[in-house]
C-alpha positions, 0 to 999 in steps of 0.5 A: 822390874824392881820391887820399889815404887817407880812413882815414889822414886820420881817424886824424890828425884831419883831416876825413873824406870828408864833411867835405872835401866840405862844406869844398870846397862852402863854398870853392866858394860863397865863391870861385867867382863867383856868377851874377847870379840867385844874387846877386839872391836871396841877401839874401832867402833863409832862409840869409841871415836865419838866419846874421844871427840866428846872428851876433847871438845867438851874439855876445851869448852869447859875451860872457856866456860870456867874462865868466863863464869868464874871470872864474872863470879869472882868480880861479882863477889869482890864488888857484891855491895854494888850493882856492878857486882850483882850484875856480874854475878847475874851475867855469870849465872846467865852465861852458865846457862848458855854453856850448859846448853852447849854441853847438852848439844855436845852430848846429843850430837856426839853421845846420842844422850838426850838430856831434857831441856830445863825450864826456860829463864823467865825474867821479871820486868825492869832491870831490877826484876831481871837482876833478881830473877837471874840471881834466883835462877836455880837452873843457872846455879846448877849449871854453874855447879856442873861447870865447876865440877867439869874442871876436875872432870876435864883433868881426869879426861886428859890425864886418864882418857886422852893420854892413853890414846895419845900414848898408844899412838906415840908407842905405835909410831915411835919406831919410825919416828926415832929409828928404833931408838929413844923413848916415846913421848908419853904423858899422863898415866904412862909417865906417872905409873911406870918407871922412866926406863920402862919403854927404853928397856935399857937397850935399842933395836928390835927388843925396844921396838917389840916392847914399845909396839906391844905396849901401844897395842895394849893401850889401844884396847885399854883406852876406849874402856877408860874413856867410856867409864869417864864419859859415863860419869860425866853423863850422870853429872849432866843428867843430874845438873843440866836437866830439869830439877826434880820438882820441875820434872815432877810437874812436867810428868803430872802435866803430861799425865793430866793431858793424857787423862783428859784426852782419854776422858774426852775419847771415852765420852765421844765413844759413849755418845757415838754408841748411844747415838748409833746403837741404842738410840737406833734400837729405841727408835725402831722399837717406838716405830713398831709399837706405833704400828701396833697402836695404829692397828688397834686404833684403826677399828679394822679387823685385826690380824693376830699373826701380824700383830704378834709379828710386830710385838715380837719384833718390838720385844726383840728390839727392846732386849737388844737395846737392853743388852747394848745398854748393859755392855755400854755400862760395863765399859764405864764400870764393870758390874763384877767390881761391885763384889771386889777385884778378886771376883772380877779377875776370877770372872775374867779368868773364867771367861778367857778362851785360854786356860788361865790361873789366878793367884790373888793375895791382896787383903786391902781393897784399892780405891774404885779407880784403881780397881777399874784400871786393874780390871781393864788392864787384865781384860785387855791383856787376856784379850791380847793373849787370846788373839795374838799369843797362840798360848796354851796357858796364861796366869794372873798374879795380883799382890800388894807390893808396899803401897803398890798393887802389882799385877803380873799377866804371863802366857807361854805364847810366841812372844814378840809383844810390843807397844804400838801407836797405830789406831786409837791412842787409847787402844791396845798396849799403848792405851794401857800405858796411858791408862796406867800412867794417868794414876802415876803407875808403871807398865813393863813388858818382857816379851822375847821372841818365842816367849814367854810374855810377862806384863807387869803393872804397878798401880798405887793402892790409892789414887 
């Protein structure tokens, strides 16, 4: 996980953690030298075929979309002083939204690239209200910008991407089409980069056949990588211009986090109520009944049996202590008393209580806000409990340090690995519950747990929330 702040990146419109991972994966795929096995199988994979299909279909609709949107906008600019011109501009913006939706559907169907839907168009009442809303529609203008950029993108698709596939096919079938004579019908890169006589070799027969066939085979293995690079650039454009704008995405994220926080708070209140009703209240009722029996014995005026009274008092005393323990545990679940002396002492207590030998490294000099301390404490407590129950580890470690304006917690163990998020059971339990708790303050949790270990869980929390 990077050292930067995930939340700050999202607030500024930069890619979040998952987007950065997709970008890094894409760059690795393009830049890193692929293996021989990968090169050999790439032209025959589903991805290569679907990307070629996306190139053809999206370029076709890009031309239609550009003609429609540009035509209406040109008319609107020419007649901008009239309602006809403004209406044409508004229709062009609304049409751009429709073509943007079409490109998102193509990306989802052919590339498995899911781009979130932007905010829906909301029009004011009346024609003038609709006209004003359409002209101020930021989503529509961003869609129009994508359509304008899609035109040179489509030219690149045809010139660099589709042409290589076509030239590969033309070279492979050329000996049968031209009877081992003549030049294949190539265009684009092959016609521009290479000399006109490259594929004729000034001869005919077998030398021409062999040269053309080898060129076709080379193009078959080159074309998918060129198309993949172009499609990757197009996907970045779509994510930037066809999805929600950074402000809307930030609002959606905050609304989602608020919903999780409210749900977690409601679940906590229900748990406290249930624990009080089923546990502590039952203990106090039993205590009251035992004390009532003692009082009745004392008020009866009968001869008192000391042993019987001692038994009732002992039971009442034991019940009172059990109720105190349950109340203490319940209070600890709301706010751990160990945090009263600071996060370092609280984490040291957790490390000491852990059944797995645990080392603590604490280099935090400024104290976070109480809410952040509580979340950090509960995260470490849950992670150490998982280590003890599931990891089969011999050692664990806790590292707590400041990273800019962020508090970073790293819990590591040398166990069997394979930890992953699960939504089984309560949404506030386990690792999934930790993710919800961390996201409620705009934090981030990352899990690295390959089979056979080690498992490293990194939690980034803002210092103040």
